[in-house]
Each structure stands twice: as structure tokens, then as C-alpha cells.
C-alpha positions in Angstrom: -7.3 22.0 8.4 -4.8 19.7 10.0 -6.8 16.5 9.5 -9.8 15.7 7.0 -11.3 12.3 6.8 -11.7 10.5 3.5 -15.2 10.9 2.0 -14.9 14.7 3.2 -15.4 17.0 0.4 -12.2 19.1 1.4 -10.4 15.6 1.3 -11.0 15.5 -2.5 -8.4 18.4 -3.1 -5.2 17.2 -4.1 -3.4 20.4 -3.0 -4.8 19.8 0.3 -4.2 15.9 0.9 -2.2 14.8 -2.3 -3.3 12.7 -5.0 -3.2 9.2 -3.4 -5.6 10.3 -0.5 -7.8 12.7 -2.9 -8.6 9.9 -5.5 -9.6 7.4 -2.5 -11.8 10.0 -0.9 -13.7 10.9 -4.1 -14.4 7.1 -4.5 -15.2 5.9 -0.8 -18.9 6.7 -1.2 -19.0 3.9 -4.0 -16.4 1.0 -3.1 -15.2 -0.6 -0.4 -12.3 1.4 0.9 -10.9 1.1 4.6 -12.0 4.2 6.7 -9.0 6.7 7.3 -8.1 10.1 7.7 -5.1 12.4 6.1 -2.7 14.6 8.1 -2.9 17.5 5.5 0.0 19.3 3.5 -0.9 22.0 5.7 -0.1 20.3 8.6 3.4 19.2 7.2 4.2 22.8 6.5 3.3 23.5 10.5 5.5 20.7 11.3 8.5 21.8 8.8 8.2 25.3 10.7 8.8 24.1 13.9 11.3 21.8 13.1 13.5 24.1 10.9 15.4 23.0 7.9 19.0 22.9 9.5 19.0 19.2 10.5 20.4 17.0 7.6 17.7 14.2 8.1 14.8 16.3 9.6 15.2 13.6 12.4 12.8 15.6 15.0 10.9 12.7 16.6 7.8 14.6 17.8 5.0 16.5 16.3 4.2 19.8 17.9 1.5 19.5 20.7 -1.3 20.8 18.6 -1.0 18.5 15.8 -0.2 15.6 17.9 -3.6 16.1 19.4 -5.2 16.4 16.1 -3.8 13.2 15.2 -4.4 11.4 18.6 -8.5 12.5 18.3 -8.7 11.3 14.9 -7.0 8.0 15.7 -9.4 7.4 18.4 -12.4 8.5 16.0 -11.2 5.7 13.8 -10.9 3.2 16.4 -14.6 4.1 17.1 -15.3 3.4 13.5 -13.6 0.0 13.4 -14.9 -1.1 16.7 -11.8 -1.7 18.2 -9.6 0.1 21.0 -6.5 0.2 19.0 -6.8 -0.4 15.3 -3.7 -1.5 13.3 -3.2 1.0 10.4 -1.3 1.5 7.2 0.4 5.2 7.4 1.5 6.4 3.9 2.7 9.5 2.2 0.5 11.3 -0.1 2.7 13.9 -1.6 1.0 16.6 -3.7 3.3 15.5 -6.7 2.7 11.7 -5.9 0.4 9.5 -8.2 -0.1 12.1 -10.8 -0.7 11.6 -14.4 2.9 11.7 -15.2 4.7 11.1 -11.9 4.2 8.0 -9.5 7.0 8.5 -6.8 6.4 4.6 -6.3 8.7 3.2 -3.5 10.3 6.7 -2.7 8.7 7.6 0.5 8.1 5.6 3.8 5.1 3.2 4.1 4.5 1.9 7.6 2.1 -0.9 7.9 0.4 -2.6 11.2 0.9 0.7 13.0 -0.9 0.6 16.7 -1.3 3.1 19.1 -1.3 6.9 19.1 2.3 7.3 19.7 3.3 4.9 17.0 1.0 6.7 14.6 2.3 10.0 15.3 5.9 8.6 15.1 5.0 7.1 11.5 3.8 10.3 10.4 7.1 11.9 11.0 8.9 9.0 9.3 6.6 9.7 6.1 7.7 13.2 6.1 11.3 12.8 6.9 11.6 10.0 4.0 11.0 13.1 1.5 14.6 14.1 2.5 16.7 10.9 1.9 19.2 11.2 -0.7 17.1 8.7 -3.1 14.0 10.8 -3.0 15.8 14.0 -3.7 17.6 12.4 -6.5 14.3 11.4 -7.6 13.0 14.8 -7.8 15.9 16.1 -9.4 15.5 13.6 -11.9 11.9 14.5 -12.5 12.8 18.2 -12.9 11.4 19.2 -9.4 13.0 21.2 -6.8 14.3 19.6 -3.3 12.6 22.6 -1.6 9.0 23.7 -1.1 7.7 20.2 -0.9 4.1 19.4 0.3 3.3 16.3 1.7 0.4 14.9 3.4 0.2 11.5 5.1 -2.9 9.1 4.8 -3.8 7.0 7.8 -6.4 3.9 7.2 -7.4 0.9 8.9 -5.2 -2.2 7.8 -6.9 -4.5 5.9 -5.6 -8.1 6.9 -5.8 -9.8 3.5 -5.8 -13.2 2.5 -4.7 -12.1 -0.9 -3.7 -9.1 -2.6 -3.7 -8.0 -6.2 -2.6 -5.0 -8.4 -5.0 -4.4 -11.4 -3.9 -2.2 -14.4 -7.0 -1.2 -16.9 -4.6 -1.1 -19.8 -1.9 -3.4 -20.5 1.4 -1.8 -19.0 3.9 -3.8 -21.0 2.2 -3.6 -24.7 0.3 -0.7 -24.1 -2.9 -2.1 -25.0 -6.2 -0.5 -24.0 -8.0 -3.5 -24.6 -6.7 -5.6 -21.7 -6.6 -5.6 -18.1 -3.8 -7.1 -16.4 -3.8 -8.5 -12.7 -1.0 -9.6 -10.5 -2.1 -11.4 -7.4 -0.4 -13.1 -4.5 -1.0 -14.4 -1.0 -1.1 -12.2 2.1 -0.6 -8.3 2.1 0.3 -6.6 -1.2 3.6 -5.1 -0.2 5.2 -8.2 -1.7 4.0 -7.8 -4.9 4.5 -3.9 -4.8 8.3 -4.3 -3.9 8.8 -7.3 -6.3 9.8 -9.9 -3.5 7.4 -12.4 -5.0 6.8 -13.6 -8.6 2.8 -13.2 -8.6 0.1 -15.0 -10.4 -0.6 -13.0 -13.5 -3.7 -12.8 -15.5 -4.4 -10.9 -18.9 -8.3 -10.1 -19.7 -9.6 -9.1 -22.7 -12.2 -6.1 -21.8 -14.6 -6.8 -24.5 -15.8 -10.0 -23.0 -13.8 -10.2 -19.7 -12.4 -13.5 -21.3 -9.0 -14.4 -19.9 -6.3 -14.3 -22.7 -3.4 -15.5 -20.8 -3.1 -17.2 -17.3 0.5 -17.7 -15.5 0.2 -19.4 -11.8 3.6 -18.6 -10.3 5.3 -20.6 -7.7 4.9 -17.9 -4.8 7.3 -18.8 -2.4 7.1 -15.5 -0.2 4.5 -13.0 1.2 3.8 -10.3 3.6 2.4 -11.1 6.9 1.7 -9.2 10.3 4.3 -9.1 12.8 3.9 -8.1 16.4 4.9 -4.7 15.3 4.7 -3.8 11.6 5.0 -6.5 9.0 7.4 -9.4 7.8 8.5 -11.6 5.0 7.3 -15.0 5.4 7.3 -18.4 3.4 4.2 -19.6 1.7 3.3 -23.1 2.7 4.5 -25.3 0.4 0.8 -26.6 -0.6 -0.1 -23.1 -1.5 2.6 -22.0 -3.5 1.4 -23.4 -6.9 -2.2 -22.9 -6.0 -3.9 -19.6 -7.6 -4.3 -16.8 -4.8 -7.1 -15.8 -6.5 -10.2 -17.9 -8.1 -12.1 -17.2 -11.5 -14.9 -15.2 -10.0 -12.2 -12.9 -8.1 -10.3 -12.5 -11.6 -13.6 -11.3 -13.3 -14.5 -9.0 -10.0 -11.0 -7.5 -10.4 -11.3 -7.0 -14.0 -14.8 -5.2 -13.8 -13.4 -3.0 -10.8 -10.5 -2.0 -12.9 -12.8 -1.0 -16.1 -15.4 0.9 -13.8 -12.5 2.9 -12.3 -10.9 3.8 -15.6 -14.4 5.3 -16.5 -15.1 6.9 -13.3 -11.5 8.5 -13.4 -11.4 9.0 -17.0 -7.6 7.7 -17.5 -6.4 4.2 -17.4 -5.9 3.2 -13.7 -3.4 1.2 -11.6 -5.1 0.0 -8.4 -4.3 -1.9 -5.3 -6.7 -4.4 -3.7 -7.0 -6.7 -1.0 -9.4 -9.9 -0.4 -10.4 -10.7 3.4 -12.2 -13.7 2.7 -14.8 -12.9 -0.3 -14.8 -9.0 0.6 -12.9 -7.0 -1.9 -11.2 -3.6 -0.5 -9.8 -1.0 -2.9 -6.6 0.5 -1.3 -5.0 2.6 -3.9 -6.0 4.1 -7.2 -3.4 5.9 -9.4 -3.0 6.5 -13.3 -0.7 4.0 -15.2 2.1 6.7 -15.8 4.2 4.5 -18.0 1.5 4.4 -21.0 2.6 7.7 -22.1 6.1 6.2 -23.1 5.1 3.2 -24.9 
């Protein structure tokens, strides 16, 4: 199939949709996860066969007609679920090798945020696929002992959560390796500023046994990621908020509980991305902490 919805049993299959989408698909019935669908690895193979491998950048800007229609139909279905005519979505790579137990591929492939409209979504899908052929991505693959050919990449498309604050949660301490602690990094706006390292986030270390906060470092958060007319942009945090905690104590505990619960559900220490819209907590990504194996 060219398109699979999160929550469908076939979307639990890493080989069809990649680990990023498969993990969320397994969890969507139990957690608040934005609705979405995945353009499968089989669709990627179909597109690759149509474009050929001769162009050095794989820059063909269009999807084949049948695949374009499948993406358009799914996007209209997502619009119905979201209750808006043209929802803004996040379009992310979900490679078969990505977000595995030992390899994360973090930052190697394209991510497109606040994509609106069928044509823009189709273009973003192609951008995700072509990003796997950049010199940086190919060098990363070679460094991990993987071939530059035969890649299998799906693309995950979800309603974009307009986060007031974002957090990255580790169910084990990624610095010390302690399995008895949860570490939370949090900041204002969308989570890209935390993931890309453009802001120094608030950092909390929580003891798992009793959810006590072992340490708390409220940073001077000068920048955040916000929506732009198309896509996103970096903006200055208002001065009055720069030294204010981006999440409160109840949210710290809620995030720690979520990390512990997901570690139990997935049976491995997790690295998760979350967003708060008001008081509603959304789970955006769930993957293994790959660095623990070397600590």
C-alpha cells in the first residue's frame, strides 16, 4: 500500500513505514498523538523507479500521478479528522534504519513543519526522500557501515501541534547512563529549537523511585521556534519569559511519568519528543536512547 494511517495494524510494521512511524502507530490508541498517515517505503520504491538514479540530487519535483492522488486523498482525509480545510502538518522522514536500537539518524534527513495544502505536502514528501542523497546523509550511512544504495524511506505526515512549550524526555540519564533517573529538556514554542540546539533549554533530573526533582536548571531561553506564513522561523523569546520555567512542576511530573510508562511499554529506555498546547500533552516521537550502549 502507498499510504497507511497511524493506528492501522499494517502501520506497526517497521519494514513498511520505518521505526519513527511504526513506534507512534503502536502507541496511538493509548496516548494523545496527532493524527497522521505514512507514505510507505513501497511508495518510495515506486517513486525511485520512476525518477531513476542518474540525477545526482534526485531533484525530480513531482510524484507520479497515482502516488500524488493517494497523498492528496489522505491529506483530505486528515483535514476531515482535524476539522479544518487545509491543516498545517509536520512532514518527517521515517527511514527503515532510522530511530532503531543503535542508529538514530537524528538530523540527517529533511523535516518540514507547517506545510499547508496538497501540492506543498507532495513537494515536502519529495524533499524528505531527496535529503537521503545529500553528501552529509551518505557520509553518515557509510560511517555506520551502511550502503548508499537500496535505501528504504517512508515519510510521516501528521497534524502540526501549535505548541506553547516543548520537551525532550529521556527515561534514562543520557549523560551519566543512570537508569534510575529521567531527564527533561524543555523550552518555549515548537521543539525544533531544542532538537537543533539553537536554545539552551530548562533541564530537570527526576528520580524515578519517587518522582522527586533531583536538579533543576532554568536557563535563559533567548530563542524559540514559531510558525511563519510558510514553515517556521526562529524568534526571540519575550524578555519577561526568558528566565521563566517553560513547564511547571505538575508538567515536570507528568512528563516523567510518561517517559517511565513508555519505557515499560516499549521495553527499552526512550527518548521522546512532546508538546504542550495549553494543558494538553502530545506525544510526537518515541525512539530508543542509542547513546546508552556506549556509556
